[in-house]
N, C-alpha and C positions, 0 to 999 in steps of 0.2 A: 801685673803679676803680684800674687799675694806674698806676704812676708815668708810664709812657710816654703814657698817655691824658691825663694831667693837664698835660703840657707844652704850652705855647702858644707858637708861634713867630710873632713879629710883625716887620714891617719888615726883611726880609732885605736886606742890602747887595747891590747888583748885583755880578756877577762882574767881575773885571778880566781882560782878555785880553792875554796877553803873546805876542808873535810867536815861534813856534818855527822855522818854515821855510816857504819857498815850494816848490811842486811844479810841475814842468812835465813832461808825459808825452804820449806818442803811442800810440794804439791800434794794435796789430799783429795782423792776422788769423792769422798762423802761429805766434804765441807760445803756448806751453803754459801752462795755468793754474798759478799759484803757490800757490793755495789751492783745496781741493776744495769741492764743493757741500754737503758735510756741514755742518749747522747754519747754512746760508745761506738767506736769503729770496729767492725768485724764481729766475730763469733766468740763466745765464751770458750777459752782454751782450758781453764781450770782455776781452782781456788787453792790458796796456800796459807800457811801460818808459820811464824818464825819469830826471830829476835832482831831487834835494832840495838846497836851499841855504838855510842859516840860520847864525846866529852860532855855535851850538853843535853843529849837526847838518848835515853835508854828505855827499853820497854819491849812490848810484844807488837807484832804486826800481823794483819790479815790482808791478803791481796786477792782480788779477782782480776785475772788476766784475760783481756780481750785482744784479738788480733785479726787482721784482714790478710787474705791471700797467704796463709801460713802453712808451710810444709809440715809442721808438727801434726796437723790433722791427718795428713796422708800417712805419716809414720804410725800414728795411733791406730789407723785403719789397716795396718799391715802392708802398706805400699811404700816402697823405698823411692823417694823423689829422685828425679834425674840428677846426674852429677852436675856440679857447677854451683853457681851462686844461688843461694836461697835467702831472699830477704822478705820479711813480713813486717807490716805496720803494727806496732804494739800500742795498746791503749789501756793499761791497767789502772785500777783505782783501789783504794783501800783505807784502812784505819790503823794508826799507831796509838796504842794505849801505853802511855809512859809509866815508868815505875812509880812516879810521884802523883799519878792520878789524872793526868791530862789526856784529852782525846784530840788527836791531830788527824784530819782527813787529808788525803792526797789524790791527785789526778796526774797521770803521766802520759806522754805521747812520744813515740820514737820508732825505732826499728830494731828488729832482731835479725841476725845474720847466722844462718845454720852452716856449720862446718867451715869456718875460716881456715882451719888447719885440716887438710885432707886426711891426715892420719887419725883425726878424731871427729868424724862427721856428725856425731851425736852431741857435740858441744856447740852451744849458741853464744855469740857475743851480742849483748843487749846494750843499747845506748838510748837514753830518753831525756827529755826535759820534764821537770816535775814541778807542780804547783801545790802549795800547802794551804790548809785552812783550819783555823782553830779559834774558839772563843776564849780559851784559857789565857789570862793576861801574862802568864809566865812565858808563853810561847807565841804571842802575837807577832813577834818579829818575823816568824816564818811566813806570815800572810803576805809579806812583801819580798820574799826571798824566791828567786828562781833557782831551782835545783838542777843539777846534772847527775843523772843516774846511770852508772855503767857497771857492767859485770858479766857474769857467765851463768848459763843454765845448762844442766845436763839432762837431756831428754830421757836417758836410760834410767837414771835414779830419781828424777823429779826434784833434784836439789838445785838451789840457786845461791850464788854469793854475789853481792853487789856492793859498790861503794857509792855514796851519795855526797855530793859537794854543793856548796852554794856558789853561784856564779856572780861575782861582783864585777861589773863593768868598770873599766878605767875611764878616764875623761876623754872627751873627743877634742881634738885640736884642729 
């Protein structure tokens, strides 16, 4: 048996989530995609732009949202999805341009859940893991940061508000 097979991991500590930034953006039908469909899951849902605000990261953001099996495409076609749970796989990507001139690319994967509150079926809960990439030395620490992206999207207004955290794993005992 290999050494890797002999390792037993017990009682992992829960991750600590440190706030990185808040994101507010608006979907814009005439905005060109900032990432291509290459290596993306699903269809292009739309493109957006907005603002990123955090203690260490502030700037503008452009997002291209791709999603698979997504009820939002039915809604946009004028078809109301069947009542019940509506989950789609999300795979957005984009670019943050910081106020101090850095360029940070990101790639995220996760899920969107339409109408978790039946009184507001047009609101989506979005949760994703996010990976960052940059060549800027001031932000290279993001290249080894696993982010957790969570928030809400309003399909009626096209507005989204999200919070992004870094997930730092505790030690394994």
